[in-house]
VMD Tcl script that draws the C-alpha trace (Angstrom):
set ca {
  {0.00 0.06 -0.03}
  {1.27 3.45 -0.95}
  {0.30 6.57 0.72}
  {1.28 10.04 -0.57}
  {1.14 12.67 2.06}
  {1.24 16.40 1.04}
  {2.23 18.65 3.96}
  {4.16 21.59 5.02}
  {6.69 21.74 8.13}
  {5.02 24.56 9.59}
  {1.61 23.03 9.37}
  {0.31 21.87 13.09}
  {-2.33 19.68 11.70}
  {0.06 18.12 9.09}
  {2.04 16.68 12.07}
  {-1.19 15.71 14.21}
  {-2.49 13.92 10.96}
  {0.79 12.25 10.34}
  {0.64 10.92 13.82}
  {-2.87 9.75 13.52}
  {-2.23 7.92 10.29}
  {0.81 6.29 12.18}
  {-1.53 5.10 14.87}
  {-4.07 3.80 12.44}
  {-1.31 1.57 10.78}
  {-0.14 0.45 14.23}
  {-3.53 -0.64 15.06}
  {-4.57 -2.33 11.98}
  {-5.08 -5.96 12.59}
  {-3.59 -7.38 9.57}
  {0.10 -7.37 8.48}
  {0.34 -4.89 5.70}
  {3.11 -3.29 3.87}
  {2.88 0.39 3.61}
  {5.36 2.79 1.85}
  {4.79 6.51 2.67}
  {5.96 9.20 0.36}
  {6.00 12.92 1.50}
  {5.07 15.53 -0.84}
  {5.95 19.27 -0.67}
  {3.27 21.81 -0.11}
  {4.12 25.34 0.78}
  {1.39 26.95 2.77}
  {2.59 30.34 2.08}
  {5.28 30.37 -0.68}
  {5.90 34.18 -0.23}
  {6.25 33.85 3.66}
  {9.54 35.56 4.89}
  {12.12 33.76 6.65}
  {11.85 34.11 10.63}
  {11.92 37.87 11.52}
  {11.88 37.46 15.18}
  {8.02 37.73 15.52}
  {6.46 34.90 17.47}
  {3.72 32.68 16.32}
  {0.98 34.43 18.46}
  {1.81 37.85 17.14}
  {2.22 36.56 13.38}
  {-1.29 34.85 13.63}
  {-2.95 37.90 15.45}
  {-1.63 40.08 12.69}
  {-2.48 37.93 9.85}
  {-6.17 37.22 10.80}
  {-6.84 40.68 12.57}
  {-7.24 39.18 15.89}
  {-6.03 39.84 19.39}
  {-2.97 38.20 20.96}
  {-5.20 36.61 23.45}
  {-7.50 35.25 20.80}
  {-4.33 33.79 19.00}
  {-3.18 32.16 22.13}
  {-6.47 30.67 22.84}
  {-6.57 29.24 19.17}
  {-3.13 27.85 19.49}
  {-4.03 26.38 22.87}
  {-6.82 24.32 21.40}
  {-4.33 23.07 18.74}
  {-1.93 22.14 21.49}
  {-4.55 20.04 23.02}
  {-5.05 18.10 20.00}
  {-1.41 17.45 19.66}
  {-1.22 16.19 23.29}
  {-3.88 13.67 22.44}
  {-1.66 12.01 19.83}
  {1.51 12.26 22.23}
  {2.94 15.33 20.64}
  {4.03 18.54 22.57}
  {3.59 21.90 20.76}
  {5.42 24.82 22.27}
  {3.62 27.94 20.80}
  {5.11 30.52 22.86}
  {8.58 30.17 21.38}
  {7.57 28.69 17.97}
  {9.38 30.65 14.98}
  {7.24 31.03 11.99}
  {9.28 30.97 8.66}
  {9.35 30.23 4.85}
  {9.66 26.46 4.34}
  {11.13 26.25 0.70}
  {14.67 25.40 1.84}
  {13.38 22.80 4.27}
  {11.50 21.26 1.37}
  {14.52 21.46 -0.81}
  {16.80 19.47 1.63}
  {13.85 17.01 2.18}
  {14.14 16.11 -1.50}
  {17.90 15.21 -0.92}
  {16.94 13.20 2.24}
  {14.59 11.23 -0.04}
  {17.38 10.30 -2.39}
  {19.38 9.10 0.56}
  {16.62 7.02 1.84}
  {15.93 8.98 4.99}
  {12.96 10.98 3.91}
  {10.74 9.67 6.86}
  {13.36 10.28 9.51}
  {13.96 13.85 8.01}
  {10.40 14.63 7.93}
  {9.74 13.48 11.56}
  {12.74 15.19 12.97}
  {11.87 18.61 11.15}
  {8.45 18.47 12.40}
  {9.64 17.84 15.95}
  {12.27 20.46 15.81}
  {9.68 23.15 14.69}
  {6.88 22.40 16.76}
  {8.42 20.96 20.12}
  {11.85 22.42 20.06}
  {11.24 25.82 18.53}
  {14.09 25.70 16.12}
  {14.38 28.17 13.30}
  {14.05 26.03 10.23}
  {15.25 28.88 7.88}
  {18.53 29.26 9.63}
  {21.08 27.43 7.61}
  {23.36 26.43 10.23}
  {20.40 24.86 12.36}
  {19.01 23.19 9.30}
  {22.55 21.72 8.60}
  {23.10 20.68 12.10}
  {19.73 18.70 12.32}
  {20.20 17.14 9.08}
  {23.74 15.91 9.99}
  {22.26 14.49 13.21}
  {20.13 12.13 10.99}
  {22.92 10.95 9.02}
  {22.90 13.40 6.00}
  {26.21 14.84 4.87}
  {26.36 18.48 6.07}
  {28.70 19.47 3.18}
  {26.11 18.45 0.91}
  {23.28 20.15 2.77}
  {25.27 23.41 2.85}
  {25.67 23.11 -0.83}
  {21.86 22.95 -1.41}
  {21.33 25.72 0.99}
  {23.80 28.07 -1.12}
  {22.05 27.18 -4.44}
  {18.37 27.89 -4.28}
  {17.99 26.04 -7.68}
  {19.21 22.74 -6.27}
  {16.08 20.27 -5.62}
  {13.68 23.24 -6.58}
  {12.30 21.49 -9.38}
  {11.52 18.54 -7.20}
  {9.44 20.75 -5.02}
  {7.85 22.53 -7.81}
  {6.83 19.12 -9.24}
  {5.19 18.15 -5.92}
  {3.19 21.43 -5.90}
  {2.12 21.19 -9.52}
  {0.93 17.70 -8.95}
  {-0.98 18.96 -5.85}
  {-2.61 21.65 -8.07}
  {-3.65 18.96 -10.65}
  {-5.25 17.14 -8.04}
  {-7.24 20.03 -6.69}
  {-5.34 20.03 -3.35}
  {-5.66 23.49 -1.73}
  {-5.09 22.58 2.05}
  {-2.88 20.11 3.91}
  {-2.47 17.48 5.19}
  {-3.88 15.64 2.14}
  {-3.45 11.86 1.92}
  {-3.51 9.70 -1.39}
  {-3.66 6.06 -0.99}
  {-2.60 3.93 -3.83}
  {-3.12 6.81 -6.21}
  {-7.01 6.22 -5.96}
  {-8.34 7.13 -2.78}
  {-8.07 10.55 -1.00}
  {-8.41 11.82 2.54}
  {-8.17 15.55 3.36}
  {-7.38 17.00 6.73}
  {-6.17 15.69 10.12}
  {-9.08 13.05 10.30}
  {-9.52 10.85 13.44}
  {-7.46 7.62 13.77}
  {-10.72 5.76 13.03}
  {-11.07 7.36 9.67}
  {-7.62 6.26 8.73}
  {-8.36 2.85 9.97}
  {-11.63 2.50 7.80}
  {-9.61 3.86 4.74}
  {-6.82 1.48 5.15}
  {-9.34 -1.49 5.61}
  {-11.17 -0.48 2.59}
  {-8.32 0.09 0.40}
  {-6.63 -3.27 1.45}
  {-9.89 -5.16 0.51}
  {-11.06 -3.23 -2.51}
  {-9.67 -2.10 -5.82}
  {-11.55 0.81 -7.74}
  {-10.76 2.98 -10.78}
  {-10.56 6.58 -10.16}
  {-9.61 8.88 -7.14}
  {-12.24 8.16 -4.41}
  {-12.79 10.77 -1.64}
  {-12.91 8.93 1.69}
  {-13.30 12.26 3.80}
  {-16.32 11.91 5.89}
  {-19.00 14.64 5.63}
  {-18.06 16.11 8.93}
  {-15.52 18.89 8.92}
  {-11.88 18.13 9.74}
  {-8.83 20.35 10.58}
  {-6.59 21.48 7.79}
  {-4.46 24.40 6.72}
  {-4.45 26.32 3.45}
  {-2.56 29.21 2.31}
  {-4.46 31.68 4.39}
  {-6.02 29.91 7.47}
  {-5.96 26.89 9.58}
  {-9.42 25.70 10.04}
  {-11.02 23.85 12.85}
}
mol new
graphics top color blue
foreach p $ca { graphics top sphere $p radius 0.5 }
foreach p [lrange $ca 0 end-1] q [lrange $ca 1 end] { graphics top cylinder $p $q radius 0.2 }
display resetview
């Protein structure tokens, strides 16, 4: 079974949805082989690199709300994260552009450590408050998971390296009509949008495991789910 996941490294629901999918795979009663491939999706390609403004302030400014309202919204997301064993530290989080991280992710994919890279970058951003646009930080984290730091530095110095790989993922997302993430495609036939409950992923895995149908089938329930697009994170 192949599962493609479009996501961004600064999308909270992408990390939550990833963990719920993983829990569903672990809970599935049958022994199945699952290959997960991560696809690049920038929520805001024009976002600046980290400028010293915290996530509460950034959210308040973007959506015209008070700092307190932004903190309350983030507190609700933090509770969702805790429900799947994640700890989000919003007070010191550093919102930033993610294009460079996506480019290095493509190098990590070539080296066979895409899954480890993705998990580590999400953890470092949401739980350790690392600035993922800082080249030294990005290089150090990459080296810690086994990537060649000199190659990572080369990639970060040349914005053209792996840029086409990232753009290809984003073009594919556009062709599929993907406007928000996380977005999951199973066996290139079944789609699930948003950080759905673990049970939804379980049902999807069971259905895909037992059935083969032509065309992309939307398995998203009629109820709303949490996801992010370029302008908002929705609940």
